[in-house]
Each structure stands twice: as C-alpha cells, then as structure tokens.
Z-matrix of the N, CA and C atoms (Angstrom, degrees):
N
C 1 1.450
C 2 1.530 1 109.11
N 3 1.312 2 115.77 1 143.42
C 4 1.451 3 119.62 2 174.29
C 5 1.522 4 108.74 3 -92.33
N 6 1.287 5 116.50 4 -168.08
C 7 1.456 6 121.44 5 -177.44
C 8 1.535 7 110.97 6 -86.66
N 9 1.317 8 115.81 7 165.46
C 10 1.465 9 122.63 8 168.96
C 11 1.521 10 107.08 9 -142.84
N 12 1.320 11 116.05 10 139.36
C 13 1.453 12 122.97 11 175.68
C 14 1.523 13 106.67 12 -121.50
N 15 1.322 14 116.36 13 129.54
C 16 1.462 15 120.82 14 179.29
C 17 1.512 16 109.56 15 -137.53
N 18 1.301 17 116.08 16 146.17
C 19 1.454 18 120.43 17 176.08
C 20 1.520 19 110.81 18 -76.19
N 21 1.311 20 116.04 19 141.67
C 22 1.459 21 123.29 20 173.01
C 23 1.532 22 106.91 21 -130.58
N 24 1.308 23 116.75 22 173.14
C 25 1.459 24 118.92 23 178.07
C 26 1.526 25 109.81 24 -58.71
N 27 1.303 26 116.35 25 122.54
C 28 1.470 27 123.73 26 177.94
C 29 1.528 28 113.07 27 60.68
N 30 1.340 29 117.82 28 33.44
C 31 1.447 30 118.47 29 177.08
C 32 1.512 31 114.40 30 167.87
N 33 1.328 32 113.92 31 -149.47
C 34 1.450 33 120.60 32 -178.26
C 35 1.522 34 110.59 33 -146.88
N 36 1.329 35 115.16 34 162.37
C 37 1.469 36 122.45 35 177.25
C 38 1.520 37 107.03 36 -119.39
N 39 1.328 38 115.59 37 131.28
C 40 1.457 39 122.29 38 174.42
C 41 1.519 40 107.41 39 -111.34
N 42 1.327 41 116.17 40 126.08
C 43 1.464 42 120.24 41 179.91
C 44 1.520 43 109.31 42 -134.60
N 45 1.318 44 114.75 43 167.79
C 46 1.455 45 120.84 44 178.94
C 47 1.506 46 112.47 45 86.33
N 48 1.325 47 115.44 46 -139.35
C 49 1.465 48 121.77 47 -174.47
C 50 1.529 49 109.44 48 -132.79
N 51 1.323 50 115.38 49 122.09
C 52 1.464 51 120.99 50 175.05
C 53 1.527 52 106.80 51 -99.73
N 54 1.340 53 115.99 52 126.89
C 55 1.465 54 120.07 53 178.60
C 56 1.524 55 108.80 54 -139.61
N 57 1.323 56 115.68 55 -175.72
C 58 1.460 57 120.41 56 -176.11
C 59 1.528 58 112.06 57 -59.05
N 60 1.314 59 117.64 58 -32.60
C 61 1.463 60 120.35 59 -175.87
C 62 1.522 61 113.70 60 -74.17
N 63 1.336 62 118.03 61 -21.15
C 64 1.456 63 119.01 62 -175.97
C 65 1.537 64 114.07 63 -128.11
N 66 1.317 65 117.92 64 5.45
C 67 1.465 66 120.91 65 -174.97
C 68 1.531 67 112.28 66 -60.72
N 69 1.318 68 117.46 67 -43.13
C 70 1.456 69 120.62 68 -179.09
C 71 1.536 70 110.62 69 -63.54
N 72 1.300 71 116.61 70 -44.08
C 73 1.467 72 120.68 71 178.84
C 74 1.528 73 110.97 72 -64.92
N 75 1.337 74 116.58 73 -39.57
C 76 1.466 75 120.36 74 178.05
C 77 1.531 76 110.40 75 -63.97
N 78 1.321 77 116.43 76 -42.20
C 79 1.463 78 120.49 77 178.33
C 80 1.523 79 110.28 78 -59.86
N 81 1.320 80 117.11 79 -47.63
C 82 1.462 81 121.27 80 -179.01
C 83 1.523 82 111.71 81 -64.43
N 84 1.331 83 116.59 82 -40.35
C 85 1.468 84 120.00 83 179.36
C 86 1.527 85 110.62 84 -64.09
N 87 1.323 86 116.66 85 -41.40
C 88 1.457 87 120.49 86 178.57
C 89 1.510 88 111.94 87 -65.62
N 90 1.322 89 117.15 88 -41.93
C 91 1.461 90 120.31 89 179.31
C 92 1.525 91 110.99 90 -65.16
N 93 1.329 92 117.56 91 -33.00
C 94 1.464 93 120.52 92 176.38
C 95 1.529 94 110.74 93 -64.39
N 96 1.329 95 117.03 94 -39.69
C 97 1.469 96 120.72 95 176.81
C 98 1.527 97 109.50 96 -67.89
N 99 1.326 98 117.25 97 -47.18
C 100 1.462 99 120.79 98 -178.18
C 101 1.528 100 111.63 99 -60.69
N 102 1.329 101 117.50 100 -31.73
C 103 1.464 102 121.70 101 -179.45
C 104 1.525 103 112.12 102 -63.75
N 105 1.320 104 117.37 103 -19.11
C 106 1.469 105 120.92 104 -178.95
C 107 1.528 106 112.57 105 -88.22
N 108 1.341 107 117.52 106 -6.41
C 109 1.463 108 121.27 107 -173.43
C 110 1.524 109 112.08 108 -94.12
N 111 1.320 110 114.84 109 151.54
C 112 1.463 111 120.79 110 172.09
C 113 1.518 112 108.47 111 -75.46
N 114 1.328 113 116.04 112 153.66
C 115 1.469 114 120.34 113 179.31
C 116 1.525 115 110.17 114 -59.73
N 117 1.324 116 115.15 115 147.63
C 118 1.462 117 120.81 116 178.86
C 119 1.511 118 111.22 117 147.88
N 120 1.302 119 115.83 118 -150.59
C 121 1.462 120 121.30 119 178.81
C 122 1.519 121 108.36 120 -91.90
N 123 1.319 122 115.92 121 117.80
C 124 1.464 123 121.98 122 -179.39
C 125 1.515 124 109.57 123 -103.13
N 126 1.301 125 116.72 124 139.07
C 127 1.462 126 123.08 125 179.29
C 128 1.527 127 110.20 126 -97.83
N 129 1.318 128 115.17 127 142.68
C 130 1.463 129 122.00 128 171.95
C 131 1.523 130 106.17 129 -124.84
N 132 1.325 131 115.72 130 104.69
C 133 1.461 132 122.16 131 -175.07
C 134 1.533 133 108.34 132 -89.80
N 135 1.338 134 116.19 133 126.88
C 136 1.472 135 122.23 134 -169.90
C 137 1.526 136 114.28 135 -121.44
N 138 1.319 137 118.98 136 15.32
C 139 1.471 138 120.48 137 -173.33
C 140 1.525 139 113.47 138 -62.96
N 141 1.322 140 118.47 139 -26.23
C 142 1.465 141 120.80 140 -178.38
C 143 1.526 142 112.43 141 -100.52
N 144 1.322 143 116.24 142 14.54
C 145 1.454 144 120.52 143 176.38
C 146 1.527 145 108.55 144 -72.43
N 147 1.319 146 117.23 145 127.69
C 148 1.464 147 120.58 146 -177.49
C 149 1.515 148 113.02 147 -74.56
N 150 1.318 149 117.25 148 -28.33
C 151 1.454 150 120.49 149 -178.56
C 152 1.519 151 109.54 150 -153.31
N 153 1.291 152 115.61 151 153.64
C 154 1.456 153 121.35 152 172.02
C 155 1.514 154 107.47 153 -112.18
N 156 1.315 155 117.22 154 122.22
C 157 1.464 156 120.70 155 -177.29
C 158 1.523 157 109.44 156 -136.81
N 159 1.320 158 115.77 157 174.03
C 160 1.464 159 119.55 158 176.90
C 161 1.525 160 110.79 159 -65.19
N 162 1.322 161 117.50 160 -29.13
C 163 1.464 162 120.78 161 177.03
C 164 1.528 163 109.27 162 -67.38
N 165 1.320 164 116.84 163 -43.23
C 166 1.469 165 120.93 164 176.38
C 167 1.518 166 109.81 165 -61.15
N 168 1.314 167 117.04 166 -43.52
C 169 1.469 168 121.18 167 179.01
C 170 1.530 169 110.64 168 -60.08
N 171 1.323 170 117.53 169 -38.39
C 172 1.462 171 120.84 170 179.59
C 173 1.532 172 111.15 171 -65.82
N 174 1.319 173 116.99 172 -40.11
C 175 1.464 174 120.38 173 176.69
C 176 1.527 175 110.37 174 -64.41
N 177 1.329 176 116.46 175 -44.55
C 178 1.469 177 119.93 176 178.49
C 179 1.532 178 111.07 177 -62.65
N 180 1.315 179 117.32 178 -37.58
C 181 1.459 180 120.46 179 178.34
C 182 1.536 181 110.35 180 -65.40
N 183 1.315 182 117.24 181 -39.89
C 184 1.474 183 120.19 182 176.80
C 185 1.530 184 110.08 183 -62.75
N 186 1.327 185 116.98 184 -40.70
C 187 1.465 186 119.96 185 177.34
C 188 1.523 187 111.10 186 -65.40
N 189 1.338 188 116.49 187 -37.43
C 190 1.459 189 119.34 188 178.39
C 191 1.537 190 110.10 189 -65.08
N 192 1.320 191 117.23 190 -42.67
C 193 1.472 192 120.28 191 176.81
C 194 1.529 193 110.31 192 -60.55
N 195 1.320 194 117.17 193 -41.04
C 196 1.457 195 121.93 194 177.61
C 197 1.537 196 109.40 195 -61.42
N 198 1.314 197 116.97 196 -46.18
C 199 1.471 198 121.58 197 179.63
C 200 1.522 199 110.61 198 -59.79
N 201 1.315 200 117.15 199 -48.13
C 202 1.464 201 120.77 200 -178.98
C 203 1.520 202 111.65 201 -61.96
N 204 1.316 203 117.58 202 -36.85
C 205 1.459 204 121.62 203 178.20
C 206 1.531 205 111.81 204 -68.12
N 207 1.343 206 116.11 205 -16.12
C 208 1.465 207 122.03 206 179.57
C 209 1.529 208 111.68 207 -114.22
N 210 1.338 209 115.25 208 31.47
C 211 1.477 210 121.91 209 176.80
C 212 1.525 211 112.65 210 54.24
N 213 1.324 212 115.72 211 40.22
C 214 1.461 213 121.83 212 -178.14
C 215 1.522 214 109.51 213 -135.44
N 216 1.324 215 114.95 214 177.83
C 217 1.461 216 121.37 215 179.35
C 218 1.514 217 108.17 216 -143.71
N 219 1.316 218 116.85 217 138.13
C 220 1.455 219 122.48 218 179.17
C 221 1.528 220 109.48 219 -95.23
N 222 1.320 221 116.20 220 126.69
C 223 1.453 222 122.80 221 177.62
C 224 1.524 223 107.71 222 -113.38
N 225 1.321 224 116.78 223 125.97
C 226 1.466 225 121.46 224 -179.94
C 227 1.519 226 109.93 225 -87.12
N 228 1.328 227 116.68 226 131.32
C 229 1.460 228 120.96 227 176.36
C 230 1.524 229 109.37 228 -123.77
N 231 1.302 230 115.31 229 147.70
C 232 1.465 231 122.72 230 -179.41
C 233 1.537 232 111.08 231 55.31
N 234 1.322 233 115.35 232 41.16
C 235 1.469 234 120.54 233 -178.09
C 236 1.523 235 110.93 234 -75.89
N 237 1.334 236 117.56 235 134.69
C 238 1.463 237 120.55 236 176.02
C 239 1.532 238 110.95 237 -61.13
N 240 1.301 239 115.69 238 142.85
C 241 1.469 240 122.48 239 -179.78
C 242 1.523 241 111.79 240 -53.67
N 243 1.325 242 116.43 241 -41.62
C 244 1.476 243 120.79 242 -179.10
C 245 1.530 244 110.34 243 -62.80
N 246 1.321 245 117.80 244 -41.22
C 247 1.456 246 120.84 245 179.59
C 248 1.528 247 110.74 246 -65.71
N 249 1.310 248 117.24 247 -41.24
C 250 1.466 249 121.09 248 177.55
C 251 1.532 250 109.84 249 -60.68
N 252 1.324 251 116.78 250 -40.41
C 253 1.473 252 121.20 251 178.49
C 254 1.531 253 111.00 252 -65.02
N 255 1.321 254 117.31 253 -39.87
C 256 1.469 255 120.78 254 178.26
C 257 1.518 256 110.01 255 -65.10
N 258 1.323 257 117.75 256 -43.05
C 259 1.465 258 120.88 257 177.76
C 260 1.521 259 110.78 258 -60.47
N 261 1.322 260 116.47 259 -42.05
C 262 1.467 261 120.32 260 179.74
C 263 1.530 262 110.84 261 -65.76
N 264 1.329 263 117.20 262 -43.96
C 265 1.468 264 120.92 263 -179.05
C 266 1.527 265 112.03 264 -66.89
N 267 1.321 266 116.40 265 -24.95
C 268 1.466 267 121.70 266 -179.74
C 269 1.523 268 112.46 267 -93.77
N 270 1.327 269 116.04 268 9.17
C 271 1.469 270 121.64 269 -177.21
C 272 1.525 271 112.53 270 58.71
N 273 1.327 272 116.30 271 32.39
C 274 1.461 273 121.35 272 178.50
C 275 1.519 274 112.69 273 -108.73
N 276 1.323 275 117.30 274 -1.82
C 277 1.463 276 120.00 275 -177.28
C 278 1.522 277 111.62 276 -59.61
N 279 1.327 278 116.84 277 -34.57
C 280 1.462 279 120.29 278 -179.11
C 281 1.519 280 112.40 279 -73.38
N 282 1.319 281 117.14 280 -19.30
C 283 1.453 282 121.81 281 -178.57
C 284 1.528 283 110.99 282 -74.47
N 285 1.328 284 116.32 283 -28.32
C 286 1.456 285 122.07 284 -176.06
C 287 1.522 286 110.88 285 -115.26
N 288 1.319 287 115.31 286 142.06
C 289 1.461 288 119.75 287 164.60
C 290 1.527 289 104.74 288 -87.94
N 291 1.321 290 117.23 289 130.42
C 292 1.462 291 121.19 290 -179.62
C 293 1.511 292 107.90 291 -118.58
N 294 1.336 293 115.19 292 121.92
C 295 1.458 294 121.17 293 178.91
C 296 1.519 295 109.36 294 -117.77
N 297 1.298 296 116.19 295 142.68
C 298 1.473 297 122.00 296 172.39
C 299 1.520 298 112.74 297 57.11
N 300 1.308 299 116.14 298 68.81
C 301 1.471 300 120.43 299 177.55
C 302 1.523 301 110.59 300 -67.79
N 303 1.328 302 115.11 301 147.90
C 304 1.451 303 121.00 302 173.36
C 305 1.513 304 107.78 303 -96.98
N 306 1.306 305 117.17 304 115.03
C 307 1.463 306 120.70 305 -178.53
C 308 1.518 307 110.09 306 -86.61
N 309 1.314 308 114.42 307 151.71
C 310 1.451 309 120.89 308 173.66
C 311 1.519 310 114.73 309 85.29
N 312 1.317 311 118.62 310 1.76
C 313 1.450 312 120.02 311 177.88
C 314 1.502 313 108.50 312 -92.82
N 315 1.311 314 116.30 313 105.47
C 316 1.459 315 121.42 314 -175.81
C 317 1.508 316 112.82 315 -119.02
N 318 1.310 317 118.71 316 20.50
C 319 1.462 318 120.35 317 -178.46
C 320 1.523 319 110.12 318 -62.27
N 321 1.297 320 115.77 319 154.73
C 322 1.469 321 118.80 320 178.20
C 323 1.497 322 110.92 321 -119.82
C-alpha cells in the first residue's frame, strides 16, 4: 500500500506507507492540506500509518517547517512507537509534540 493524506478537523491524517518513492508526493499532498487551515495548532493523526521510518520523519519535519512558517505548530497524534523512537534518536523529539502513542507497532 502507498500513502494517503486526508484533511481532518484542524489538521491532517497520514496513513499507509511513506517511502523513498513517494515521500516528495506525500510532502506536497500534506502541504496542500495544511494550506487550507487557519493558523494555530495543527494535528497530524498517524494511527493508520503502516510503518514509521526515517523517510516518514523527514516528511513530518517538512510539514513542521511549513507549519512554523505559517505561525502554526504540528502535533503528532497516535504516532507509532517506532516513529517516536526515530524522532528521539534523530534529536527531533523536541520539535514535535507527540500525543497518544501507539505501542507495539514495530513494522519497518
């Protein structure tokens, strides 16, 4: 399965699998959704993400930069445990607020 980006109230949902072949398209799709939102705290709901990888982290970081440039902040919700670990190992954990982690998701 590839990725899907959908708008939700005050944010977006990322699902599926983000990899090298679709990361740029996923980034652009997410920024298109974020462009429709009012400034403030934006949610990125990740419960249907199939895997958390460094590529996914890079897309989320690009979205966070986009949010900050628009006087907003991206908050990750339902983030897979593996993705949270990658953010921490990359010294990016402080960049994101992470709410409601999903435990036990160790897909690669």
